[in-house]
N, C-alpha and C positions, 0 to 999 in steps of 0.2 A: 287699952281701949281698942275696940274693934267696931267695924261697920259691916253689916250684912244687908245687901239690898238687891233689888231687881230693877233693871233698867228697861223701859220700853220707850223707843224713840218714835214720836208721833209728829207728823207734819200737818199743821193746821194753819191755813191762810199764810203760809210762808214762815211760820214760827216753829223752830225745832225745839222740842222740850225734852230735856234729859233730867230725870229725877233720881236722886240717890237717897238712901236711908228710908225711903217710903216705897212700899210696893204699889205699883199701878197695875191693876188687872183690867185688861181690855179684851174680853173673850171674843168680841166680834172681829178683832184683828188677827187672832191666832188661827192658823190653819194647820192641817196635818203636815204641811211642808215646813212649818216653822221649826227651826233648830232650837232645842233647849240647851243652853250653854252655861256652864259654871266656870267662873274665873276665880282661881285661888291666887291671892297675892299677899305680900307683906314681907317684912324682914329688912335687912340692912342695905344701904349703899345706893338706893335708887329712889326716884320720885314716883312711887307707885300710885299715888292718887292721880297724878297727871297721866301716867301710862295707862291706867285702867280706863280713864275717860277716852283717851285717844284710841285705844284698842277696840273698845266696845262700840264706840261711835263709828270708827273707820270700817270695821268688818260689817257692821249693820247696813252700810250703804250698798253692799253687794249681796247680802244674804239675809233672808227672813229669819230673824233670830230673837229669842227671848233670853236675856242675860240675867243671871244671878251672880253677884259679886261678893265674895267673902274676903275681907281684908282684915287679917288678924296677925298675932304673933309679935307685935311691937316692931321696933326698929333695929333689933340686934341680930345675932347670928344663931341663937339657940331657941327660937320660937317654935310653938306648935299650934296647929289649927284644931280648935275644939270640934269642928264639924266631923272630923274623922273618927270621933268616938262613937258615932252612929254607924253600925255595921252596914246600913243601907244608904250611906251618905251619897253614893253616886247613882243610885238606881233610877232617879227621875230625869237624869240628864242624858242627852245624846252625845255630848262631848265635854271634856274638862280641859280648860286652859290653865297650865301651871306657869305662873310668872312670880315666883317667890324666891327668897334668898336666905336660907337657914343653913349655912355651911357646917355649923358645929352641933346641930341636932343629930344625935346618933342612936336614939332609942330604937332597937330593932323591931320590937312589937309595934310601935307606932308607925314605923316606915312600912311594915307589911300590911297595915290597915289600908294604906294608899295603894300599894302595888297590886295587892290581891284583887281589889275592885277593878283595876284596869286589866289585869290578866284575864278576868272573867268576861271582858268584852267591851268595856267603856273606852271609846277612843280618846285621844289626847293631842293637844298642841303644847309643846314645851318650849319656853322662851328664855334665852340668855342665862340668868343666874340659877334657873332651875337645874342647869347642868352642874353647878357647884353646890347645890343644896344637898344636905346629908353627906357631904364630902368626908366628914369625920367618921362615918359609919364603916364598920369592917365588912358587913355583908354587901353583896353586889346587886341586890334586888332592884334598887332604884336606878342604878346605872344600866342594868340590863333593860329596864323599862324605857329609859331615855334612848338607848341605842348607841350612846357614846360615853366614854369616861374622860373627864377633863378635871384638872385640879388647879390650873393656873391660867393666866392670860398674858398676852403681850400688851404693850402700851396702846393708848388710844391713837387712832389715825383714821384717815379716810381710805378704806380698803376697797380696791377693785374686787368684784365678785365674778368668778369664772363658773359658768354653767357646765357641768360635766355629764348631765343626763337630760339633754334638751328635749327628748321625746317622752319623758315622764309626764303624766298628767299635771303634776304641780308646776312644772317648768315650761311646758309647751306654750309658746307665745310670750313667755316672761321676758322682760327687758334684758338684753344681752350686754349692755354697756353700763350696768349699774355700779356706781361707786358709792359706798355708804357715807352717811354723815360721820362725824367723829364718833368712833365706837371702839370697843375692845375686841381683839382677836383672841378667842379662846384656843388654847393648845389642846388638841384632841389626842390623848395618849392611846386610846383604843376605840376601834369601831366594832361593835358587837355583831355576831354572825348574821342576825336577821335584819341588819340595817343596810340601807343603800344610800350612798352619798349623791346628792343632787347638785351641790355647788360648793366651791372652795374659795378660800382667799390665801394669799401668800404672806408669811411672816416677813416683816421688814428687818427682823434681827438675823434670821438664819436662812431665809429663802424657802423654807418648807411650806408645803401646801397643807391646809387644815380644813376639814369639813366645816361649813358654816350653815348648811341646810341639808337635811336628810329625811328619810322616812324609815320607820322601824315597825316590825311586827312583834308584838309582845303578847304571847298567848293568843287570845281571840281579838285583841285590840290593835287597831291601826294607830300609829303615833307619828306625828310630824314634828320636827324640831329645827330650831335655828339658834345659834349662839349669839347672834346680834340682838340688840335691844337694850343697851346700857344707857344711852343718852336720851334726853327729851327730843333732841333733833332727829334721832332715828325714828321715834314714834310720830314725829311730824311729817316724816317722809312718806308720800303716797306709795312709793315703790315698796317700801318695807311693809306697809299695811297690805298692799296687794299680795306680797309673799305670804303673810299670815293668813289672809283670806283664802288663797289657793290651798295652803296647807290644811286649813280647817275643812274646806270642801272635800278634799281628798280623804281626810280622816273620817268624815261622816258619809263618804261615798255619794256625794252629790255632784 
């Protein structure tokens, strides 16, 4: 079962309306400045229905945005998104948010349908288990797109976040004392050449610092990524939503 829907958030007499599974078209509200965003989600291990709502509503508070959400692939690790069968799947969007978790999907032709669209110039925001998606694949296209290679994570904890690029547009003015809600620290085995680390957290197991936020240039596309985003509490955290919002604004050059 899958759901494909567009969300427009409308404030009427103090009532916030968020509608899923039904497209609401409000042409008068859309302007040339409105960002057309596609959220791809689904797979194992996370409460993606809640995360999708928290992410779309949270970012929409700071950015004029029209969301299309595609939630497919079931709850396992081998899902595929039917949307990618359309060679023009990304062309109508200004940015794609990847928040999916399909570690054991390894079809190279399928993966290239995704990465080639981004390489051509469609910006992206990649969240948490997107970094472990297509982990079983032998080709590196997806990992090069992400900007990092990660295959495992440390235990859940409340991790302090150290900003290492305070003058970067994403991090300038960002909170300097952020400690995450309970979340997983992903072990980053490789930082790709076109990626720049913005923030790190320290492993409680061995003391090593790992990238938790970064930017990447993949072909013509800007990519912002964070490995945080496992728990519902993280998506309830306004600091985390602010990080995603900043990353999206940078990705679409706003």
